[in-house]
Each structure stands twice: as C-alpha cells, then as structure tokens.
C-alpha positions in Angstrom: -73.7 166.1 59.7 -76.1 165.4 56.9 -76.3 168.9 55.4 -74.0 171.4 57.2 -76.1 174.5 57.5 -78.2 173.9 54.4 -81.8 173.0 54.4 -83.4 171.6 51.3 -87.1 172.0 52.0 -88.4 169.3 49.6 -85.8 166.7 50.5 -87.8 165.1 53.2 -91.4 166.5 52.9 -94.4 164.4 51.9 -98.1 164.6 52.7 -99.8 162.8 55.5 -103.5 162.1 55.8 -104.4 162.0 59.5 -108.2 161.4 59.4 -108.6 158.4 57.2 -109.2 154.7 58.0 -105.9 152.9 57.6 -105.8 151.3 54.1 -103.2 150.6 51.4 -104.6 153.6 49.5 -103.9 155.9 52.5 -100.4 154.4 52.9 -99.7 155.0 49.2 -100.6 158.7 49.8 -98.5 159.2 52.9 -95.4 157.2 52.3 -92.2 159.0 51.2 -91.5 159.0 47.5 -88.7 156.7 46.4 -86.8 159.7 44.7 -86.8 161.5 48.1 -85.5 158.3 49.8 -82.8 157.8 47.2 -81.6 161.4 47.6 -81.6 161.0 51.4 -79.7 157.8 51.2 -77.2 159.5 48.9 -76.8 162.4 51.4 -76.3 159.9 54.2 -73.6 158.1 52.1 -75.5 154.8 52.2 -76.3 152.2 49.7 -79.7 152.2 48.0 -82.4 150.0 49.5 -83.0 146.5 48.2 -85.0 147.0 44.9 -87.2 144.0 45.7 -88.4 144.8 49.2 -92.1 144.1 48.3 -91.4 140.7 46.8 -89.1 139.7 49.7 -91.8 140.6 52.2 -94.4 138.8 50.1 -92.3 135.6 50.2 -91.7 135.9 53.9 -95.4 136.4 54.7 -96.4 133.6 52.3 -94.1 131.2 54.2 -95.6 132.3 57.5 -99.1 131.7 56.2 -98.2 128.3 54.9 -96.9 127.4 58.4 -100.4 128.1 59.7 -101.7 125.1 57.8 -105.4 124.3 58.4 -105.4 125.1 62.1 -108.1 127.7 61.8 -111.6 127.9 60.5 -112.2 130.1 57.5 -113.9 132.7 59.8 -111.0 132.7 62.3 -108.4 132.9 59.5 -110.2 135.8 57.8 -110.3 137.6 61.2 -106.6 136.9 61.8 -105.6 138.1 58.4 -107.8 141.2 58.6 -106.4 142.1 62.0 -102.8 141.5 60.9 -103.3 143.5 57.8 -104.8 146.5 59.7 -102.0 146.4 62.3 -99.3 146.4 59.6 -100.9 149.3 57.7 -101.6 151.3 60.9 -97.9 151.0 62.0 -96.6 152.0 58.5 -98.9 155.1 58.5 -97.7 156.0 62.0 -94.0 155.7 60.9 -94.8 158.0 57.9 -96.5 160.5 60.2 -93.5 160.5 62.5 -91.1 161.1 59.6 -93.3 164.0 58.5 -93.4 165.4 62.0 -89.6 165.2 62.2 -89.2 166.9 58.8 -91.4 169.7 59.9 -89.4 170.2 63.1 -86.2 170.1 61.2 -87.5 172.8 58.9 -88.6 175.0 61.8 -85.2 174.5 63.5 -83.4 175.4 60.2 -85.5 178.5 60.0 -84.5 179.5 63.5 -80.9 178.8 62.8 -81.0 181.1 59.7 -82.7 183.8 61.7 -80.2 183.5 64.5 -77.3 183.8 61.9 -79.0 186.8 60.3 -79.4 188.5 63.7 -75.9 187.5 64.7 -77.3 185.8 67.8 -74.9 184.3 70.3 -76.6 181.0 70.1 -76.1 180.4 66.4 -74.1 177.2 67.0 -76.9 175.8 69.2 -79.6 176.4 66.7 -77.4 175.1 63.9 -76.6 171.9 65.9 -80.3 171.3 66.7 -81.4 171.8 63.1 -78.8 169.3 61.9 -79.7 166.8 64.6 -83.4 167.0 63.6 -82.5 166.9 59.9 -80.6 163.7 60.4 -83.4 162.1 62.5 -85.9 163.1 59.9 -83.7 161.5 57.1 -83.4 158.3 59.1 -87.2 158.2 59.8 -88.0 158.9 56.1 -85.9 155.9 55.0 -87.3 153.6 57.7 -90.9 154.7 56.8 -90.3 154.0 53.1 -88.7 150.6 53.8 -91.4 149.5 56.2 -94.2 150.7 53.8 -92.7 148.7 51.0 -92.6 145.6 53.2 -96.2 146.2 54.3 -97.3 146.4 50.6 -95.6 143.0 50.0 -97.0 141.4 53.1 -100.6 142.7 52.4 -100.3 141.3 48.8 -99.5 137.9 50.3 -102.3 138.1 52.9 -104.8 139.1 50.2 -103.7 136.4 47.9 -103.9 133.8 50.7 -107.3 134.9 51.8 -108.6 134.8 48.2 -107.3 131.3 47.7 -108.2 129.9 51.2 -111.7 128.9 50.3 -110.7 126.9 47.2 -107.7 125.4 48.9 -109.6 124.3 52.0 -112.3 122.7 49.9 -109.7 120.8 47.9 -108.0 119.7 51.1 -111.3 118.4 52.5 -112.1 116.5 49.3 -108.6 114.9 49.3 -108.8 114.1 53.0 -112.3 112.7 52.8 
C-alpha cells in the first residue's frame, strides 16, 4: 500500500484546463509539478525519473525527422509536423486529466473511508482498500503523466526546430543538388 490509511491531499493534486485548445502552454498548466512527482516516487519506493527526459526525447525525435529526408514537400512536411505535434500534446493533456480524475476519486474514497471509520461502519476495510487502490492508481498515473509530458516538450522542441530550419535546409539542398 502506498499510504496505509493516510491521505495527503496535495500529494497528487494539480489543476487541469478542460476547455482550451491543446498547446504547450496548456500542457505546462496541467502537468504535475516535479516536486509532487518526486514525492510520489519516494512514497512508491522508486528511483527518480531520468533528469534529462526532454533532451532524450528531443534527440529521438530529431533522429526520426532526419530519417524523413526530403521525401515531402514543404507544405506536406508542415502539415505532418503540425498534426504530430497536436497529437502528442493532446495525448499528454489527456493523461494529465486522467491523473487528476484518479486523484479526485482517491480523495473521495479516502473521505468515505474516514467517515466509515468514524461511524464504526462494518465496511471500513472495504472503504480503506478502495481508497488505497485508487491512491496507488493515482500515483502511477501522475508519474506517467509527468514523464510523458516531459517527453512531449522535448519532441515538440525538435519538431519546432526542424520546421524552422526546413526552408533554409531544403533551399541549400536544392542548390547543392542543382
């Protein structure tokens, strides 16, 4: 069990914007704070996440983009990159929302478990088990949302950089090839 019978309200809570267009700014708003993730990892007895997640994801995406070569027109490439970028950001925001939902459910279950204990209910153990199960799921979801968000920031950095340089690179390639 992550926390046996104890609920720390601010251990897994973070705000989620539900009505904004997916963007890196929205993702920055909704992703879990690193301090929260570090505390969760410590409670789970796990090693901290790689400190360089963004750069590793940036390098991986850059290698992928280099493999594309000059197979696409500039318009096709911009469309491909725009779609890929939006898909990554949307998925990261959804993971953050799921982690927030699980945190809220864990909090509610913890409240019910405390009320059952105070009322000396016969189902204290059931409420307690459900609260701990949801708390553990919430903790796992929070770590995964943070990890994936960091990777998305790195991948988007590579995508943006590639898109900015594509015009100059493709002109240089055409001159060298011509």
